[in-house]
C-alpha positions, 0 to 999 in steps of 0.5 A, a space after each residue: 582858650 577855654 572858659 575863664 575862671 580868672 575873674 568874673 570880670 571876664 564874663 560878658 553883659 547879661 541879656 537883661 542889661 544889654 536889652 536895657 542899654 539898647 532901649 536907652 539908645 533909642 531916641 534922645 535923652 537929657 544929659 548929665 543924669 537928667 534923663 529918665 533912665 538915671 531916675 529909674 535906676 536910682 529909684 530901683 536902688 531905693 526900692 531894693 534897699 527899702 529906704 530913702 538913700 542918695 545914689 551916685 553912679 560912677 564908672 569903676 569900683 576904685 572910684 566908688 570906694 575912693 570917692 565914698 571914703 573921700 565923702 566921709 574922711 579928711 586928710 587927717 583921718 584913717 580908715 580901718 580895714 582888712 590887710 587884704 582889702 581892695 582899698 589896701 592892695 588893688 586900688 593904687 592908693 586911690 582912697 589916699 588920693 581922693 581923700 587928700 591923704 587919709 591913711 589905712 589901719 590894716 588889720 589881720 583876720 581869718 577868712 578875709 574878715 575883720 573882727 569887732 574886738 580888733 576895731 575896738 582895740 585900735 580905736 581905743 589907742 591913746 590919743 596922739 597928736 602926731 597920728 592920724 585919727 580913726 574916722 571910718 571902718 571899711 569891710 568887703 562883702 563878699 570878702 577877698 577870700 570869697 567868704 561872706 559876713 553874716 548879718 550878725 557879724 555886720 551888726 556887731 561891726 556897726 555897733 562898735 563903729 557907732 560906739 567909737 564914732 566911726 563911719 561904716 563903709 562897705 565895699 560891695 564889689 560882689 555884694 549881690 553874691 553875698 546877698 544871694 548867699 545869705 538869703 537876707 534882704 539888701 537892707 538887712 545886710 547894710 543900713 539896718 546893720 549900721 552901714 552908712 555908705 555902700 559901694 554897690 558893684 555890678 560890673 563883676 556880676 553882669 554889667 558892661 561898666 558902672 558902679 553905684 555909691 549909696 549913702 544910707 546916711 544922707 548927711 554924709 553926702 552933702 555936695 557929693 555930686 560936685 565931688 563926682 563931677 570934679 573926679 570925672 565921674 559924671 557922664 554926659 550920656 549918663 543914661 548909658 551908665 544907668 540903663 543897664 542897672 534898670 535891666 539888672 534890678 527891675 525884675 530881680 535878674 541881679 540876684 538870679 545871676 548871683 545865685 547861679 554863680 554861687 551855685 557854680 562855685 559850690 559845684 566846682 568846690 565839691 568836684 575839687 574835694 574828690 581829688 587827694 591832690 587838691 586842698 580848699 584854702 577857704 570856705 566856699 560861700 560866694 562865687 570864689 573857690 580858693 584851692 591849692 594844687 601842685 605847681 606842676 598841675 597848674 602848668 599842665 592846666 595852663 597848657 590845656 588852655 585854662 585861665 585862672 590866677 595864682 594868688 599864693 606862691 605857685 600853688 594857691 589858685 583862685 577860681 571865679 565863677 560868673 553868670 555865664 559859667 555852666 556845669 559843662 565848663 566845670 565838668 570839663 575843668 575837672 576832667 582836665 584836672 584829673 588828667 593833670 593830677 595823674 600825669 
């Protein structure tokens, strides 16, 4: 099997996280998050965002999103989100399960983004006792289309959310890639723009397992540790969940690896644009490339050993770059693609 472009989940653990995990494995440590590694990881996140925030570590992105939304919504509430968002399409009803029944208001939007005007429109619908109440808005950064909300776009959503008494959640499964693309600080992209709670993901970026839930509005996280415990997301050996975060964050490795993945995606997209038979389906702004190729070409590329996902019929593909993607991998892919297109 050649290099995986199927997902950045397929990459291994970055060396910095691996080394921190090995260091945490030496000697004894207190259990259930009372250890120095959990404290250090939490402090790293507070320093990264330059604000005092509540930090909780969970095992998966689905748990991070679902539990975060459960912290700000009740069963009678509804979350406004994009139709393609992970909370709508890829989390098996997790948000509804953990909130006890909260619904989703699905919006369309070009390039995977929802617009302030559409949030305003649905929020201003006449009150109806029979319908769930809008309580939160959730955006994905970077989006499921590989695009990135700008700081101004996030601020605009934050303002309309505040005007309509909505909590603002950000699904940051690929948050690092978005920050690298924007060249802004993590604080500018989140709490300074009105975000109340962030699901900060790093498994897709570099870690073996583990995401964080970051409450910038600490009034929303009352008793949240009990919610995590009840859901089975408080590890007895929490240091092994948190130590890799220390390795990733302390010396800036998180941003370096994200920047590398983004650069690889840009290089791949530039190579694809050389071929008349290839059409980019979305702007390439993070580490994802969406491209349309003839179905026969996809079959040929699979026969040549390449692994990636078709996401639109039998022609539209998603190619994901990761921290371990190299220029050699990209050149190999493009060489085989040129051969497949000429067959």
